[in-house]
N, C-alpha and C positions, 0 to 999 in steps of 0.2 A: 399384331392383329392379322388374322387370316380372313380374307374376304372372298366370297364366291358370288359371281355375277351370272345369273341365268338369263341368257339372251344377248346376242351381239348386235343389237340395233344401236342407233345413235345415243339413246339415253343410257343404256348399259355401258357402252364403250366410254362415253364421256365421264360417267361416274367413276369408272376404273382409272381413267387418266387423272382426274382431280384428286382422288384418294391417294394414288401413288405419288403424285407430285407433292402433296401436302406432307406425306410421310413415306419416304423411300423404303423404310423398313417393313412396310406392309406387304404381305404376300397375297397378291390378287390374281385370281383365275377367272377368266371369262369362258363360258361354254356357249357355243353357237352351233346348232345342228346343220346349218348350211355351209357351203364352201365360201371362202373369202370374197370371191368375185360374184357370188349370187346376190341379187337384190331384187326386190319387187317394188313396183312403182318406178318413177323416173326422176322427177325433180322434187326438191323440197324448198319451201319458202321459210325464211327466218326474218323476224322483225329486227329493227334497229335496237330495240330494247334488249332482246335476247343476245344480239351480237355484242352489245356493250358489256353484258355480263360475261360472255366468253372472252372478250378482249381483256377485261380486268382480271379474270381468274387464270387464264393461260394464253398469254400473248402469242406464243408459238403456234398454237392451234388456230388462233384468230388470223394470223398472217397467212397461214397455209390456206385457210378458207377464203380469205379476202381475194387471193389470187384467182379463185375459181368463180367468184360471184358474177352473175348477170344482174344488172340493176335497171329498173325502169320506173316510170312515174304514172303512166296513163292506164286507164281502164276503158276499153271499148265495149259498148253494149249494142248488140245488133238484134234488131227486132223488126220483122215485116219489111225487110229490105233497107232499113235505115240504120246507120251507124252513128251513135252519139258517143263522144269521148269526154271523159272527166280526168283532169290531170292533178298533179301534186300529191299523189298517194304514197309513193316511195316503197318499192319492193326490192328484195334481194333473194335470189334463188341460185341453186347449184344442183348438180347431179347428185342423186342419192348415192350412187356408186362412188363418186369422188369424195363425198363427205365421209363415207365409211373408210375409204382408203386412207384419208388423212388421219382419222382416228386410229386405224390399225397401226399406221406407222408410228404415231405418237405413243401408243401403248407399248409397242416393241422397244422404242427408244428408252422408255422409262422402266422397262423390265416387267411389264404385265404379261402374264402367261395367257395366250389365246389358244383355245382348243376348238378348232373348226371341225365340222362334220362329226360332232360329238353331242349326243343327248346328255344333258346335265342329269346327275342323280336327283332323286326327289328332294324337294326343299327340306323336308324333315330330316333326311339323312345328312344333307349338307349342314344343317343347323347344328348337328351334333359334333361336327369336326371343324366348324368355322365360327369365328366370332361374329360375323355379319353375313347375311345372305340377301342379296339384292335381286328381287324377282322382276326383271325387265323383259319378261317373256310374252309381251304383246296382248292383243285383245282377246286371244284364246288361251290366256295364261293357265298352264297346268297347275302352277303353284296356287293361284287364286281358287281354282276349282277344287284342289285337294284339301284346302282349308276354308271352304266356303262358310262353314258354321262360325268361323271367327271373323273373316273379312266381311261377310254379309253382302255379297254382290247383288246388285239389281241391274239386270240387262234388259234394255228396251230396243226392240228391232223396229225400224222405221219403214215408211211406205214406198220409198223409191229404190230402184236398182241403179247401180252405176258400175262403170268399168274404167280402169286405168290403161291408157294407151300413150303412144308417143308419135310425134311427127318429126321427121328429119329436116327441119328448118326452124329458124328462130323467129317467133312472132316478135313484133316490136311493142307489144302492150299486153296486159292481162285482158283476155277476151271472154265475154259472156255472149253466147249466141243462142237464140231461141228458134227452134224448128217446129212448125205446126204440121205434123205428118198426118196421113190418112188414119192413123191409129191413135193419135193424141200428141201431146206436147213432149218434146225432148229438148234438153238444154246441154250446151257445151260450156265447160270451164277449161280454159287453156292459158298457159303462160310459158315464156321461154326459160330454159335452165342452162343452156349452153350457147356461147356466142359463136357467130360465124368467124372463121379464121381466114386470113388472106391466102392468096395463091401460094402453092408450094407443096411439099410432100405431106404436110399436115393439114391441108385445106379441108375445111368442113363447113357445111351450111348452118351449123348449129342444131339445136334440138328444142322441142317444146313438149311439155306435159299436156295431154289432152284427156279430159275426163268427160264422159257422156253419161247423162243421168236422166231418168224418167220414172214416172209412177209405175208401180208393179203391174197394174192392169194394162198400161200402154206397152210395157216390155213384153207381156204375154201376147197381146193382140198383134204385135209386130213379128211374133214367132222367134224372138231372140232367146227365149227359154230353150229352144231346140237347136240353137246355133253353136258351133264350136268357136274357138278363139279366133281363127282366121276369118270365118264368116261374120262374126260380130264386128271385127275391125273393118271389114269391107262395107258392112251396112252403115257403120258410123261415118266412114270416109265419104260414102255416097250422099248421106243426108246433110253433112256439113262440108260439101265440096267447095263452096265459096270461101269459107274460112280457111280451108287447106290449099286453095289454089289448085284443086284437082289432084293433089298428092295423096299417097296412100298413108295408112296408119300402121304403126308397128306395135306388136304385143310382146309381153314378157310374162309368161304364166298369168295372163290376164283373164279374169272371170268376172261375171256379173255378181255384184255383192249387194246385199241390203245392209245399210249402215246400222251399227249397233252402238248405242250409248251405254257406257259402263260407268256405274257409280258404286262405291263401296262404303259400307258403314265404318270400316276401319282399314288402315293401310299397313298396319304392322301386326306381327304375331310372334312374340318372343323376340328373337334376333333376326327375324325375316321381315323384309319390308318390300312393299310394292312400289314400282316406279313406272312412269309413262303409261302406255295403253293398258298395262295390267291393272293400274289403279283407276284410270279414268280415260275416256275418249271424248273427242269433240269433233264435230262434223268437218270434213275437209273443206267445205265452202268458206270457212274463215281461216284456213291455212294454219292450224294451230297444233297438230299432232306432234311433229318433231320439236316445235318450239316448247311445248309443255314438258316433253321428256327431258330436253336439255336443261330447262329451268329447274325441273325436279332434281336433276343431278347436281346442279349448282347449289341448291338449297340443302340437299342431303349432305354434301361434302362440308358445307359451312357449319351445319348443326353438329356434325361429328367432331369438328374442330373446336367448337365453342362449348359444348356441353361436357359435363364431368364423366358420363358413361353412355353406353350405347342406348339403354332404355330411355334416358332423358333426351338423347339426340333424336331418336325416332319420334318421340312425342313432339319435340319442338319442330321437327321437319313437317309433320302432319299439320300442326297448328299453323305453321307459316304458309304452307302450300294450299291447304283445303279451301280457304276463302277465295284465293286467286283462281283456282281451278273451277270452283262453283260458279264464279262470275263468268269465266270463259265458257263453261258448259251452257249457261243460260243464253249467252249470245249465240253459241253454236246451235242450240235448239231452236232459237228464233229464226236463224238463218235457214236451217234445214226445213223448218215448217213453212217458211216462205216459198221455198222451191217446191215443196210438196203441193202447195196451193197455187203454183204459178199460173195455171190456166185461168184463175179468177181475175188476174191482173192484165190479161192480154189486150183488153180493149181500152186500157187507160191511154191518155194522150202520150206521145213518145217521150217527152222530157219527164213527165210525171212517172212514167213506168221506169225510166232509168234512175230517177231520184229514189223511187221506192226500192229498187234493187240495191242501190248503193247503201241505203240506210236500213236494210232489212234486219240486221243483227242488233240494232240500236246502239252500236259502238260508234258508227259514223252518224253524225247528226247534221241538222241544218246548219248549225253554227260552225262546226269544224269543217264541213264540206265547203262552206263559203270561204273559209281561210285557205283551203287547198285550191279551190277553183272558183273564184267569185263569178267569173263569166258564166260558168255552167249553171250555178244557182240562180243567177239573174234570168237566164233563159227559161228555167223551170218556172219561175214566178211569172215571167211575162206570158208564157203559154197558158198559165192558170188565170190570167186576167188580173193579177195582183198589181196594184199601183206601185210605182217605184218608191222605195224607202218605207214601204209598209210591210212589217213582218206578217207572215201568214196568220198568226193568231189574232191579229187585229182586223181581219176581214169580216164583214157581216155574214150572218147566216139566217135564212128564213126557215122557220119551223112552223108548219101550218100557217095560221094567220099572224104569227108573231115574228118580227125580225129582231134578232139579237145583234148587238153592235160588235161583238167579238166572240171568240170561240171558247172563252173561259167560263166554267161553271163552278160555283162553290158547292161542293158535293154535300149531299145530306149527311149530317153528323148528329147522332143522338147526344143530347146535352144533359138529359136527366135532371132538369132544373125547373120543373113546374113546382113552384114553391108551395102551392096550396095542397098538393097531394091529390088534386081532383082533375089534373090535366090542363089547367089554365095557363097559357103563356103569360109571362109577366115582364117586368122591366129588363130582366136578363136577356130575354129573347129579342126585345126591342133593340137593345144595345148590340147584342151579338150579331143579329142579322142586319141591322142598320149599318153597323160598322163595315161589314163585308160588302154591303151594297155600295157604300161610299168608296170602297176600295177599288172599284173599276170593273169587276167581273160583269160579263154579259148577262148571266143568269145566276141568281142566288136561290138555293133550295133550302127549305126547312128540313128539320129532322123528320123521321117517320112520325107522322101525326096519326094517332090511333083512332079507330072508328067506334070504340066502345070502351067502357071502364075495364072489362075483362080482356080487352084486346091490347092493353098496355104491356110493355116489357117490364117496367118498374113503376113504383109510385111516383117517380119524378118525370115520367113521360107525358108529353102534351097530347091533347085530343081535339077532336072537332065533333063532339057528340052532346055537349051541354049548351044551354042558351048563352052562357057567358063566354064560351070559347070563341064564337064567331066575332063578337065585339072586340075581344082581346087581339085576335089575329088581324082584324081590320085596322087596329092601331099600328100594327107592324107594316102592313102593306101600304097604308096611307103614308107612313114615313118614307118608305122606299120610293114610292112614286113621286112624292113631293120634294124630298131632299136629295135623291139620287136619280133624277130624271134620266131615262134611257136604260136604266137597269130593270130587268124583269125579275119577278119573284115567283117561285113555284112551290107548290105544296106536294109532299109525298104522303100518300095515304096507305096505311097498312094495318095489319092485325098480327099480334105477336104469336098466336098459335101456341105450340107446346113450349116455346121459349119465354113465355110470360111468367108473371108473378115472381120476379127475381129482384135481387138487391141492386142498388145503384152501382154503376161500373166500378167506381173506386172503393166500394165496400165489399166487392167480391163478384166479379163478372160471372153471370149465369148461375150464381148461387141462389138457392131459394131464400125467401124472406124468413127471418127468424120468427116472425109472427105476422098475422094479418094476411096470409096468403089467400088468393082467390082461385077458384077452379080454372084449369086451362083446358083448351080444346084443340083438336088437330084432325087431320085426315084419318089417321089411324091411332090406336091406343099404344103408342110407342114413346116412352119418355126420352127427353133429349139425352140425359145420362142416367142409365138405370141405377137405382139405388141412391141417386142424388136429387134429380128433378122429379116433379110430379108425373104420375101416370095420367096422360090427357084423356079426356072423353072424346070418342070418335063422333063427329058431327052427323046427325041424322039428316035426311032430306028436308024436313021442316026447319031444322036448325040452320041448314045451309041457306035456306030462303031468308031467314032472319039476318044472318051475317051479310048476305047480299044487300038487303034493305039498309043495313047500317052503313055500308060503303056508299050507297046512293044518297042517303041523308047527309053524310059527311061531305060528299062531292057538291051537293046543292049548297051546303053551308059555305064550302070553300069558294064557290063562285060568288056568293054574296059578299064574302069577306074580301074580295078583290084580287085573288091570286091570278096570275097571268098564265099559268101552266099547271097541269095536274099530272103527277106520276103515280102509277099503281105499283106498289112494292110487291113483287113476286120473286124475291131473292132472299138469301141468307137464312133459310130455314124457318122463316116466319110462316104464317098460316097458308097463304097462297103458294108459296114456294114448297111447302110441305105436301101439297097436292101434286106438284110437278115432278118431284124426285121419286124414283122407284125405291130409294132407301127409306123414305118416310111415308109413302103411300102404299099400303098393302090391302086396300079395299077390294072387295069382290063385287061391288055393285057397279052402276054405270059411271061412277067417278073414280074407278081404279082399274088397273090392268095395263094396257099398252099406252103409249104416249098420247094418242088421241083421246083416250078416256081420262087420263090424268090431267089433260088440258081443259076438260069440260068445265069444271067449276071456276078456275081462274078466268076463262073466256066468258062465262056467264056474268061474272062480276064486272069484267071489262065492258061488256056490252051494256050492262045496266048503267054503269057510270058514264060511259060515252054518250048514252042517250040523254042524260041530264046535264052533262058538262057543255057549256056554250060551244057551238060548232066552230066559232072563229078562234077559240083558244086551243092550243095544242095539248095533246095528251101523250105521255110516254110511259114505258113499262120498264122497270128494272128487273133483270133476271140474273140468276147465278148460272153462268155458262158451263160450269163444271162443278161437280161436288168434290173434286180432288180425292175421290175414294172409289175403290173397286165396286162395280155394280151400280154406280150412281149416274147422274146426268153426264152425258158426254158432249164434246164439241159438236158432233153431228146432231144430237138432240137439241142443242142450243139453237142451231140454225133452223130446225123445224119449229121450235117454240117461237122464235122471233118471226118466222114467216106467218105463223098462225095469228099472232097479235097484229102484225102490220096489215094482214088481209082484213082484219076487223076494224082497222082505222087508227092504229097507233102511229103517231107522227115520227117517233124515233124509239130505238131500243137502247136503254142504259145498261151496258154490259159489265156486270161485276162477276165474281166467282165465289164459290165456297160458303163457309159458315153454316152449312146445312147439317153436318154431322160432326161430332166432336173429335172423331179419329181421322179427320182429313189430313192429307199431306200436301199442302200447297207448295208450289215451286216459287217461293218468295224471291223477289229481286226487282230492280228498277223496271218499271213499265211491264211487270210480269203478266198482267191481265189483258194488255192491249191486243195481243194476237187473236183473242176470242172476238173482240169487237171488229177487228180487221176482217176476220173471216166472214162474219155475218154481213158486214157492209158490202164486201166485194163479191160475195156469193149471191146475195139477194138484191143488191142495189138499193138498200134502205139506209136512212140516216142512223148513225149510232153515236152514243156518248161513250167515250173510253174512260176507264178509271184504273186505279191500281198502281200505287207507288210512282205516280207522276210527280216530279218535284221541281222541274226547271222549265222556264219558258222555252228553252231549246227543245225539250221533249214535245211541247205543244206544237211548236212550229214544224217539227219534223213529222209528227203524225198527221197534221192537217195537210201539209204540202204533199206528202206521199199518198194521200187518199186513203189512209187507214182509219181515220176517224173524222167526224164532222165537228164534234164538240169534245172538250176534255174537262173532266171533273176532277178537281183537286180538293183534298180534305186537309191533311196535316199542314201543308204549306200555308193554308188560310188560317189555321190556328196560330201558327208562328208569326204570320204577318197578314193582318186583315187587308192591307193595301198591296197585296202581292201583285195584282194585275197592273196597278199604276206604277209600281216599282219596276216591273218587267218592261213596261213601256219606256221608263226613264233609262233603264240599263241599255236599251237598244236605240236610244235617241229618237224615239217615236213620239210625236206630239199631235197626231191626227185624231179624227172623230171616233176611232175605235176605243180610245181610252182617255176621255176628257177628265181633267182634274176638277173636282167640285170647286166652285168659286172661293169658298172660305179656305180651301187647302192649297190654292194655286201657288202661293208663295213658298210652299214646301216641296215644289215639284222637282227641285234639284237636290242632289246629295249635299248635305251640310258639310262645310269644310272641317277638316280634322286636324289641321296644322299646316305649317308652311312646307311646301314641297318644291319651291322655285328658288332655292338657295343658289347663289352664283357658283358656276362650275369652275374648276381650276383652269387657268389660262395656259399653264405650262407644266409639262411633266418631264422631269429629268430622269433618265434611265441610268 
């Protein structure tokens, strides 16, 4: 097999080492346009997981690297003159130059041909003369660009500028430092990569990587867009003089860069495969670039060894690596977005700010941070006023005139189970909502309850528009208040708009009814899916007044039915959401155009409902903070929408995303919607409810303690386990007032035994 490797970075070199070691008969050539001693950047960080893979695959490389590692456990966070330290994290770093030297030596020992100062021939040309072409040619990959129609790259440039520099001394911890300059906020990320050496001919004070980052507008205001490399290093050294002890910073072809996230639809094309930054990038703030490239090389070599041919191997390699990379990229995007919005967190209390920073990527959480450094987490909780042995999720929260005993919300979930086809809730709703109220959540929400027959999504949706509805809902609220005292129950009012008159979810979601369809209405005459769903009627001003009156009547009925909270549904492409999104509102009258005009009708409905809803009972609004589609609602729009509703009296914003247009491209993943809630809360200082693939009590604790959310709404976990909140309390050993077990269930508040686990252990072991 003849193998061509384009690019002599760590990923390409390590792939060459592994492939040659697995089969010495392979003829492997690496092209690198720079000289062997050239390198950009200074230190690289590798995780214990990655090092374990290297040790298993090539012990000789591992031993050579191990001799170079600098290891440390602490993270120092410096903000407004105060340093807080969190320990137990475990890092290993070394010089990028030494890493490359180790790999160069190993390649030569194995017989890999290294061609330095040589531009590789085009990948298409190499593919004709080689059995495999590995394109490890970096974030600006010429291979990816040349075959963009196959690889399908999506490149996203982000809002901060950063520069790689070095300090000629070794820090004793990973250091984050925040500087509030006259131009705006700048942040320093720094870590050691070379140890100090003792006195003698080779004496060295060690070295540290120093990255300085700031928003683009701050960078320009500071005049750094006009500075050369030397001037930039001097500016950074002056701003972070305390961290550096007054020392200077060293550059190495350093320039200010805007980070670019690279995602590809495909990673291979014939016998050419992308590896490392050519295939994917992840922001430096989670230290994963070299890690991902090395792990790519390990996986590619293993798949080539295991599969019957190259095509099968490349397919297996992509199948194995893509989900791992996607997860890492989600974490990296969360981390970079946190730093982009850093200025919104600066006024947090010191320990909360530090906790927020440490948990920004959602990979470090309340629970595992407690394992790493229990004293630090205890200090964060003490500063927040949380009683000892009380998880953050079980602290009370006041919403308007309502005090919730904990931070858990049973999210609104459409059940499509109004058995009479007329919108009346029945025994199913009593049992469904009653069971979840008994399960310990602070607030239980109904599904979207429709304000009119034509406002239903399906014939199985419930309503609050007929005389019998109020009585039926009163049966549910009475049960909750009587049998689950301390649990609040809320109603979500909405109108389906253009997404109405469809089948029950399990019969075909968003599919029109086979018969008995009713006319649908919307902001504009745009069907949800052209050729599939109905063409909606665009509401006239008199018809808007009618819809507004329907919301008012339903709200009055909800108050009489005994609901503790009312939420106005302005999300997910339903009627009010359809007015907010520029993708669904094309009106040319006073209710269409810019965001102020698009807000007009939803705000009119809110005002009318707020006027009749009891003043002591809170009212919230659910919004879609992004449409996940070009030209749709943006995160900036979401902040403006949230501000408009809170100015009119909303007690909290329930922050969801998407479901507005069918061609959306959501960035699915654990807690994927929470950054939108975080931004609204910390930009506006208003209470928010976070939703979106929250699945663990650890997520809830983390979000609440970091100040990213006030309440957390969970849907599927409550379908899996109606007693999710009580079980979360039991798992954490909590028995306080935030999660009391109903008296009839108290005997079940401990995990049932599953078998004997206390068998006698051997007294003596003979070796």
